[in-house]
C-alpha positions in Angstrom: 60.3 15.9 -0.7 64.1 15.5 -0.7 66.2 17.8 1.5 69.2 19.8 0.2 71.5 17.3 1.9 69.8 14.4 0.1 70.0 16.2 -3.2 73.7 16.9 -2.7 74.3 13.3 -1.7 72.5 12.1 -4.8 74.3 14.6 -7.0 77.7 13.4 -5.7 76.8 9.8 -6.2 75.7 10.4 -9.8 78.7 12.5 -10.5 81.0 9.8 -9.1 79.3 7.2 -11.2 79.7 9.3 -14.4 83.3 10.0 -13.8 84.0 6.3 -13.0 82.1 5.2 -16.1 84.2 7.6 -18.2 87.4 6.2 -16.6 86.2 2.6 -17.4 85.6 3.6 -21.0 89.1 5.1 -21.3 90.7 2.0 -19.7 88.6 -0.6 -21.5 90.6 -0.8 -24.8 94.0 -1.0 -23.0 94.2 -4.7 -22.5 92.8 -5.3 -25.9 95.5 -3.3 -27.7 99.0 -4.9 -27.2 101.7 -2.3 -27.0 105.4 -2.9 -27.5 106.6 -3.1 -24.0 110.0 -3.6 -22.3 108.3 -5.3 -19.3 105.2 -7.2 -18.2 101.9 -5.5 -17.5 102.9 -2.0 -18.7 99.8 -0.1 -19.7 99.1 3.6 -20.4 96.7 3.9 -17.5 94.2 6.2 -19.2 91.5 5.1 -16.7 93.4 6.9 -14.0 92.6 10.2 -15.7 89.2 9.9 -14.1 90.8 9.7 -10.6 93.0 12.7 -11.3 90.0 14.6 -12.7 88.0 13.9 -9.5 90.9 14.7 -7.3 91.7 18.1 -8.9 88.3 19.2 -10.2 86.3 18.1 -7.2 87.8 16.7 -4.0 89.6 13.8 -2.3 86.4 12.0 -1.2 85.1 12.0 -4.8 88.5 10.7 -6.1 88.4 7.9 -3.5 84.9 6.9 -4.6 86.0 7.0 -8.3 89.1 4.9 -7.5 87.1 2.3 -5.5 84.5 2.1 -8.3 87.2 1.7 -10.9 88.8 -1.0 -8.9 85.6 -3.0 -8.3 84.2 -2.7 -11.8 87.5 -3.6 -13.4 87.9 -6.6 -11.2 84.4 -7.9 -11.8 84.4 -7.1 -15.5 87.9 -8.2 -16.6 89.6 -10.0 -13.8 89.9 -12.6 -11.2 90.5 -12.6 -7.5 94.3 -12.8 -8.2 94.1 -9.7 -10.4 92.0 -7.9 -7.8 95.0 -8.2 -5.4 97.3 -6.6 -7.9 94.8 -3.9 -8.7 94.2 -3.2 -5.0 97.9 -3.0 -4.2 98.6 -0.6 -7.1 95.5 1.5 -6.8 95.7 2.0 -3.1 99.4 3.0 -3.1 99.0 5.2 -6.1 96.0 7.0 -4.5 97.8 7.6 -1.2 100.7 9.1 -3.2 98.4 11.3 -5.3 96.6 12.7 -2.2 99.8 13.3 -0.3 101.6 15.1 -3.1 98.6 17.2 -4.1 98.3 18.4 -0.5 101.9 19.8 -0.6 100.9 22.2 -3.5 104.5 21.8 -4.6 103.9 19.2 -7.3 101.7 19.7 -10.4 99.2 17.3 -11.9 101.9 15.8 -14.2 104.3 15.2 -11.3 101.5 13.7 -9.2 100.4 11.4 -11.9 104.0 10.3 -12.7 104.6 9.6 -9.0 101.3 7.7 -8.9 102.4 5.6 -11.9 105.6 4.6 -10.0 103.6 3.9 -6.8 101.2 1.8 -8.8 104.0 -0.3 -10.1 105.6 -0.6 -6.6 102.2 -1.8 -5.3 102.1 -4.5 -8.0 105.7 -5.5 -7.1 104.8 -5.8 -3.4 101.7 -8.0 -4.2 103.8 -10.1 -6.6 106.5 -10.6 -3.9 103.8 -11.8 -1.5 101.9 -13.9 -4.0 104.9 -15.6 -5.5 106.9 -15.8 -2.3 110.0 -14.4 -3.8 111.7 -11.0 -4.0 113.0 -11.8 -7.4 110.2 -9.8 -9.0 112.0 -6.7 -7.9 114.5 -7.2 -10.8 111.7 -5.7 -12.9 111.7 -2.5 -10.8 114.0 -0.3 -13.0 111.9 -0.9 -16.1 108.6 -0.5 -14.2 109.7 2.7 -12.6 110.7 4.3 -15.9 107.4 3.1 -17.4 105.5 4.5 -14.4 107.0 7.9 -14.8 106.4 8.0 -18.6 102.9 6.7 -18.6 102.0 8.7 -15.5 103.3 11.9 -17.1 101.3 11.2 -20.3 98.1 10.5 -18.2 98.7 13.7 -16.2 99.1 15.8 -19.4 95.9 14.4 -20.8 94.1 15.0 -17.4 95.1 18.7 -17.6 93.6 18.9 -21.0 90.4 17.3 -19.9 90.1 19.5 -16.8 90.6 22.6 -18.9 88.1 21.5 -21.5 85.4 20.7 -19.0 86.0 23.9 -17.0 85.5 25.8 -20.2 81.9 24.7 -20.7 80.6 23.4 -17.4 80.7 24.1 -13.7 81.2 21.0 -11.6 79.1 21.1 -8.5 79.4 17.9 -6.5 
């Protein structure tokens, strides 16, 4: 018979898988729908709502598991090893920024998400600088920073709506 610790561990694993799956579903159509964009690789980042949800509705550990699952599944489903480097750079830096800003309790979800959008793009620029061997990619920084703030703010607003909706009909117990 499973112990309470085993039940809790299993519950957390299932919850992380469900949240990551929802994130994947939210992010799946993004590469398929071309958006008018002032720069390369700009996406709305809806899959990141799952990470924000886990971070704010549950805890940092759950958010880390969801971020890692999103990174791995996205890479193996849609990408290549080269894309994995960009995803890792962006996701890792964005996650660190989210956690640090959330811990201050001075920045709300929208601000945390906007800062994460900027950090994600900075992570991509760092990887691109390394991969291409030139700092010239930083000429894209102004456009990518504005896009990161805008898309991050939209994602943050949507995450707030999701958290409110879920908290209205379900209690989340990791």
